[in-house]
C-alpha positions in Angstrom: -0.1 -0.2 0.0 0.7 3.9 -0.8 0.0 5.9 2.0 1.7 8.5 -0.1 -0.9 7.9 -2.7 -3.8 6.4 -0.9 -6.5 7.3 -4.2 -3.8 4.9 -6.2 -3.8 2.1 -3.4 -7.7 2.5 -3.6 -7.9 2.3 -7.1 -5.4 -0.8 -7.2 -7.8 -2.7 -4.6 -11.2 -1.9 -6.5 -9.8 -2.7 -9.5 -8.1 -5.9 -8.7 -10.5 -7.4 -6.3 -12.1 -10.8 -6.9 -14.9 -12.7 -5.0 -12.5 -15.3 -4.3 -10.6 -12.8 -2.2 -13.8 -12.2 0.3 -14.6 -14.1 3.0 -17.8 -16.3 2.9 -19.4 -14.2 5.5 -18.8 -11.2 4.2 -20.4 -12.5 0.8 -23.5 -13.6 2.2 -23.5 -10.3 4.3 -23.4 -8.2 0.9 -26.4 -10.5 -0.3 -28.3 -9.7 2.7 -27.7 -6.0 1.8 -28.6 -6.9 -1.6 -31.9 -7.8 -1.1 -32.5 -5.3 1.8 -32.2 -2.6 -0.9 -34.1 -4.3 -3.6 -37.1 -4.0 -0.9 -35.9 -0.3 0.2 -36.3 0.2 -3.9 -39.4 -1.3 -4.3 -40.9 0.7 -1.7 -39.9 4.0 -3.8 -42.8 3.3 -6.3 -45.1 6.2 -6.3 -43.3 8.5 -4.5 -43.8 12.2 -6.0 -40.0 12.7 -6.0 -38.8 9.6 -7.3 -41.8 9.7 -10.1 -40.6 12.6 -11.1 -36.6 11.7 -11.3 -38.7 9.0 -13.4 -40.5 11.1 -15.9 -36.9 12.6 -16.6 -35.4 9.8 -17.3 -37.8 8.4 -19.8 -37.7 11.6 -21.7 -33.9 11.5 -21.5 -33.0 7.8 -22.1 -33.4 5.2 -24.6 -34.1 2.0 -24.4 -31.8 -0.6 -22.9 -31.4 -3.8 -20.9 -31.1 -2.6 -17.2 -34.5 -2.7 -15.0 -36.0 0.1 -13.3 -37.5 -1.6 -10.8 -40.6 0.7 -10.1 -42.3 0.1 -13.2 -40.2 -2.7 -14.5 -39.3 -1.0 -17.6 -35.7 -1.1 -19.4 -33.6 1.7 -20.0 -30.0 2.3 -20.2 -27.7 1.4 -17.2 -27.5 5.4 -16.5 -31.0 5.8 -16.1 -32.0 2.6 -14.5 -29.2 3.5 -12.1 -30.4 6.9 -11.4 -34.2 5.9 -10.9 -33.2 3.0 -8.5 -31.0 5.4 -6.6 -33.6 7.8 -6.3 -36.4 5.3 -5.0 -34.2 3.3 -2.9 -33.2 6.4 -0.2 -37.0 7.3 -0.2 -38.3 5.4 2.5 -35.3 5.6 5.0 -35.1 2.1 5.0 -32.0 1.5 3.3 -28.6 0.7 5.0 -26.5 2.8 6.8 -22.4 2.4 8.1 -22.3 3.9 11.7 -18.2 5.2 11.3 -19.3 7.1 8.0 -22.5 7.9 8.6 -22.9 6.9 4.6 -25.9 5.0 3.1 -24.1 2.8 0.7 -26.5 0.4 -0.8 -28.7 3.7 -2.5 -25.7 4.4 -4.5 -23.7 1.0 -5.0 -26.2 -1.3 -5.9 -28.0 0.4 -8.5 -25.4 1.1 -10.3 -24.3 -3.1 -10.3 -27.8 -4.0 -11.1 -27.6 -1.7 -14.2 -24.3 -2.7 -15.4 -24.5 -6.3 -14.2 -27.7 -6.8 -16.4 -26.8 -4.4 -19.6 -23.3 -6.7 -19.6 -24.8 -9.9 -18.9 -22.7 -10.7 -15.8 -22.7 -13.0 -13.4 -23.7 -12.7 -9.7 -20.2 -12.9 -8.6 -19.1 -10.2 -10.4 -22.4 -8.3 -9.4 -21.0 -9.0 -5.7 -17.3 -8.5 -6.5 -18.2 -5.2 -7.4 -20.7 -3.8 -5.0 -18.1 -5.2 -2.4 -15.2 -2.9 -3.9 -17.9 0.0 -3.9 -18.7 -0.2 0.0 -15.0 -0.7 0.8 -14.0 2.4 -1.0 -17.2 4.5 -0.1 -17.1 3.9 3.2 -13.2 4.9 3.9 -14.1 7.9 1.8 -16.7 8.9 4.0 -14.8 8.2 7.3 -11.7 10.1 5.9 -14.2 13.3 5.4 -15.1 12.8 9.2 -17.7 14.8 11.1 -17.1 18.2 9.9 -17.9 16.9 6.4 -21.4 15.5 7.1 -22.4 18.7 9.2 -22.7 20.1 5.8 -22.4 17.9 3.2 -24.5 14.5 2.9 -22.2 12.1 2.7 -24.1 9.7 0.6 -24.1 12.4 -2.2 -20.1 12.8 -2.0 -18.4 9.8 -1.0 -21.3 8.1 -2.5 -20.3 9.2 -6.3 -16.9 7.9 -5.3 -18.4 4.6 -4.0 -20.8 4.7 -7.4 -17.6 5.0 -9.8 -15.4 2.1 -8.1 -18.6 -0.2 -8.3 -19.0 0.9 -12.4 -15.5 0.3 -12.9 -15.0 -2.7 -11.4 -17.5 -4.0 -13.7 -16.1 -2.7 -16.7 -12.8 -4.4 -15.8 -11.0 -0.7 -15.8 -7.1 -1.3 -15.4 -6.1 0.5 -12.0 -4.6 3.7 -13.9 -8.2 3.8 -15.4 -9.8 3.3 -12.1 -8.1 6.3 -10.5 -9.7 8.7 -13.5 -12.7 7.0 -12.5 -12.1 8.2 -9.0 -10.8 11.8 -10.1 -13.6 12.5 -12.3 -16.1 11.0 -9.7 -15.1 13.5 -6.9 -14.9 16.3 -8.9 -18.6 15.8 -9.2 -19.5 15.0 -5.4 -22.1 17.2 -4.3 -25.1 16.9 -1.6 -25.8 19.4 1.1 -28.3 19.0 4.1 -30.2 22.6 3.3 -33.0 21.1 1.7 -34.3 19.7 5.0 -35.1 23.1 6.4 -37.6 23.5 2.8 -39.1 19.7 2.8 -37.2 19.8 -0.5 -36.9 16.7 -2.7 -33.0 16.9 -2.6 -32.3 13.8 -0.9 -33.4 11.4 -3.5 -31.5 14.1 -5.9 -28.3 13.0 -4.1 -28.4 9.6 -4.7 -29.3 9.5 -8.1 -26.8 12.3 -9.0 -24.2 9.9 -7.1 -25.2 7.0 -9.0 -25.4 8.6 -12.5 -21.9 10.5 -12.2 -20.2 7.7 -10.6 -21.5 5.8 -13.3 -20.5 8.5 -16.1 -16.9 8.9 -14.8 -16.3 4.8 -15.2 -17.7 4.7 -19.0 -15.6 7.8 -19.4 -12.5 6.5 -17.9 -12.9 3.3 -20.0 -12.6 5.6 -23.0 -9.7 7.4 -21.9 -10.7 10.1 -19.8 -8.5 11.8 -17.4 -9.2 12.7 -14.0 -7.5 14.3 -11.2 -5.0 11.4 -9.3 -5.0 13.3 -6.0 -8.9 14.1 -5.8 -9.2 13.3 -2.4 -6.4 14.4 -0.6 -4.7 17.0 -2.5 -4.4 20.6 -1.8 -7.9 21.7 -3.8 -9.4 17.9 -3.7 -11.8 17.2 -1.6 -11.0 16.8 1.9 -9.4 20.6 1.1 -12.7 22.3 0.4 -15.3 19.7 2.4 -13.6 18.9 5.7 -11.9 20.5 8.5 -10.4 17.6 10.4 -10.0 14.7 7.6 -8.0 11.8 8.9 -6.1 10.6 5.9 -5.2 7.1 7.5 -9.0 6.2 7.6 -8.5 5.7 4.1 -6.2 2.7 3.8 -7.2 1.4 7.3 -6.8 -2.3 7.1 -7.7 -2.3 3.6 -8.4 -6.0 2.5 -8.5 -7.4 5.9 -11.1 -5.2 7.5 -14.4 -5.8 5.8 -16.1 -2.6 6.4 -19.3 -3.8 4.7 -19.7 -6.2 7.6 -20.1 -3.5 9.5 -22.7 -2.1 7.6 -26.4 -1.6 9.7 -30.0 -2.6 8.8 -32.6 0.1 9.0 -35.7 -1.1 11.3 -37.6 2.1 11.9 -38.2 4.2 8.7 -37.0 7.4 9.6 -33.6 9.2 9.5 -31.1 6.5 11.5 -29.9 9.6 13.7 -33.4 8.9 15.5 -33.0 5.2 16.2 -31.4 4.9 19.0 -33.2 7.3 20.6 -36.2 5.2 19.5 -35.0 2.0 20.7 -34.5 3.6 24.4 -37.9 5.2 24.6 -39.9 1.8 23.2 -37.6 0.2 26.0 -38.9 2.4 29.1 -42.1 2.2 28.2 -42.4 -1.6 27.6 -40.3 -1.9 30.5 -42.6 0.5 33.0 -45.7 -0.3 31.2 -46.8 3.3 30.1 -48.7 4.8 27.7 -48.2 8.3 25.7 -50.3 10.3 27.9 -48.5 8.7 30.9 -45.2 10.4 29.9 -44.5 14.5 31.0 -41.3 15.1 29.0 -38.5 13.3 27.0 -35.1 14.3 27.1 -32.9 12.6 24.1 -29.4 12.5 25.0 -27.5 12.3 21.5 -24.4 13.1 19.7 -23.9 16.4 17.7 -24.3 15.1 14.4 -28.1 14.7 15.4 -28.4 18.2 16.5 -27.1 19.2 13.2 -29.3 16.6 11.2 -32.3 17.1 13.1 -32.7 20.1 14.6 -33.6 22.3 11.7 -37.1 20.3 11.0 -39.0 21.7 13.8 -42.5 21.4 12.3 -42.7 18.9 9.4 -44.9 19.5 6.7 -44.6 16.4 4.7 -44.0 12.7 5.5 -40.6 12.5 4.5 -39.4 15.5 6.5 -41.2 13.9 9.6 -38.7 11.2 9.4 -35.8 13.7 10.4 -38.1 14.9 13.4 -36.6 13.4 16.7 -40.0 14.8 18.4 -42.5 12.8 15.5 -40.5 9.6 15.5 -40.6 9.3 19.4 -44.4 10.4 19.1 -45.1 7.4 16.9 -43.3 5.2 19.2 -45.3 6.5 22.3 -48.6 6.6 20.5 -48.4 3.7 17.7 -45.7 1.7 19.0 -43.7 1.6 15.9 -42.2 4.2 13.3 -42.8 2.5 10.2 -43.6 3.5 6.9 -47.6 3.3 7.8 -47.4 4.6 11.1 -45.4 8.3 9.5 -48.2 8.2 6.4 -51.2 7.9 8.4 -50.3 9.5 12.0 -47.6 11.8 11.5 -50.3 14.6 12.0 -52.3 12.7 14.5 -52.8 15.4 17.1 -51.8 12.8 19.6 -48.2 12.7 17.8 -48.1 16.1 17.6 -48.5 16.5 21.1 -46.1 14.0 22.4 -43.5 15.3 19.6 -43.8 18.9 21.9 -42.6 17.3 24.8 -39.3 15.8 23.5 -36.0 17.5 23.4 -32.6 16.8 22.6 -29.5 17.7 24.2 -25.9 16.8 23.7 -24.5 13.7 25.8 -21.0 13.7 26.3 -20.9 9.8 26.4 -23.0 9.6 23.1 -21.5 12.4 21.4 -17.8 10.8 22.0 -18.5 7.6 21.3 -20.3 8.8 17.8 -19.6 7.7 14.8 -18.4 4.4 15.7 -21.0 3.3 18.2 -24.4 5.1 18.3 -25.9 4.9 21.8 -29.4 5.8 22.8 -30.0 7.3 25.8 -33.3 8.8 27.2 -34.5 10.4 30.6 -38.3 10.2 30.6 -40.4 12.2 32.9 -43.8 10.8 34.1 -46.8 12.9 35.0 -46.7 10.9 38.6 -43.5 12.4 39.3 -41.7 9.4 38.5 -37.8 10.0 36.4 -36.5 6.8 34.2 -34.0 6.1 32.2 -33.5 3.8 29.3 -30.3 2.6 27.4 -29.8 1.1 23.7 -26.1 0.2 23.3 -27.0 -1.1 19.8 -30.0 0.0 17.9 -32.1 -2.9 16.3 -30.1 -3.5 13.1 -26.7 -2.5 14.1 -24.1 -5.6 13.6 -24.2 -7.2 16.8 -28.3 -6.4 17.2 -28.6 -7.3 13.2 -31.4 -8.9 11.5 -31.7 -12.2 10.4 -32.5 -13.1 6.9 -36.4 -14.4 7.8 -36.7 -11.0 9.7 -34.9 -9.5 5.9 -37.7 -11.4 4.1 -40.4 -10.0 6.3 -39.3 -6.6 6.1 -38.5 -6.9 2.2 -42.4 -8.0 1.8 -43.5 -4.9 4.1 -41.6 -2.9 1.9 -43.3 -3.6 -1.5 -46.6 -4.2 -0.3 -46.4 -0.6 1.3 -46.3 0.6 -2.3 -47.5 -2.6 -4.4 -44.5 -2.7 -6.6 -44.3 -6.8 -6.3 -46.4 -9.4 -5.3 -45.8 -12.0 -2.6 -45.1 -14.5 -4.9 -42.3 -12.4 -6.8 -40.6 -11.5 -3.5 -40.4 -15.3 -2.9 -38.4 -15.5 -6.2 -36.1 -12.3 -5.5 -35.4 -13.7 -1.7 -34.4 -17.1 -3.8 -32.2 -15.0 -5.9 -30.5 -12.8 -3.4 -29.6 -15.9 -1.5 -28.1 -17.7 -4.3 -26.5 -14.5 -6.1 -22.8 -15.7 -6.1 -23.8 -18.7 -8.2 -25.9 -17.1 -10.7 -23.9 -17.4 -14.0 -25.8 -14.1 -15.8 -27.6 -11.7 -13.4 -31.7 -11.7 -14.5 -34.3 -9.1 -14.2 -35.6 -9.2 -10.5 -39.0 -9.2 -11.2 -40.6 -10.6 -13.9 
């Protein structure tokens, strides 16, 4: 490894990675993540922002062999990846890597599926490329750090590089070409959190753009297009412009032996991951003390600074999607409905009982929680009851984290619920998708997921 040129080391790794290099348990985890992603993408069917991007893609793109999951049409790899990426990031159920605060699936798998179908590649090739995308993208997110995430949506920025690496591995780029693809991806990296204040649609654009821009960077590199060779670490590169405390050592942290993909968490609640630790802790307090929403006088969620940065601007959510970034709404749904799933948000985010409970919730910065973040996302709440009790809840690993993960039956049930929510696939179609996902490494040619 070359610590003096980490971009080249990442390019070498991504270009040469073979599935035989990857431990079996990591491959199995990649299959789990692929199914989890597909369910999230199906849940995006009918979402206004996703359908807008889909109409744009239909207007701009020609026919192709790559599958658009929400409507089953075939498109070019570019536009299939764009729509599938947007669709998989709207239900707020796609995966997250804690340490990088990055949602890899939403930008990696849309690209992997689109190119694998277009090029008639195997499941093993799709998985190898996806693992490369996870490993590089996660390390870029960790490298850029907390100050980056305060302003930039890491899934849009590091995600563009992850998408380029995924595409480049499927296109069999040489290490030199892969370095060019990383350079062209990095110069297009974008995504700002300001959209949350306005309940704007930008989050779906972040993943759509990252997938499309990364794919474009790889195809251009295949045709000789050059990119900056120090786009991450150079004096006018991503870290210089997007981070105040980047840590170059994290770019190559045990590359090839520490499999960061296996550290990735599944999302249990249908909301921003920053709400999950407190939601689990509150659920614990309510269950153990047999409390109803009306018994609670006040809730203090003890959080890390990243939660305050992202959730703090959302004080009066106006849309379902914006409400998923409201700590008060999420905890209100937990208290009133005992769940913060897709149907609860749709039916109840403006329920007077939920709104009333939301007004009882405040976030405070907690030194222990903040110090542990982002490597660990600890959930701590203090609950005041109307009868004068002070109760405390704590969760060290929220549901879905690697140490508190979802089993394959639980992942199947989650995917069934996501598909049923949007009507994008029948239970029988989902059963066929499960069989494909669990045998993906052995598939000689990646087929349509539906149909």
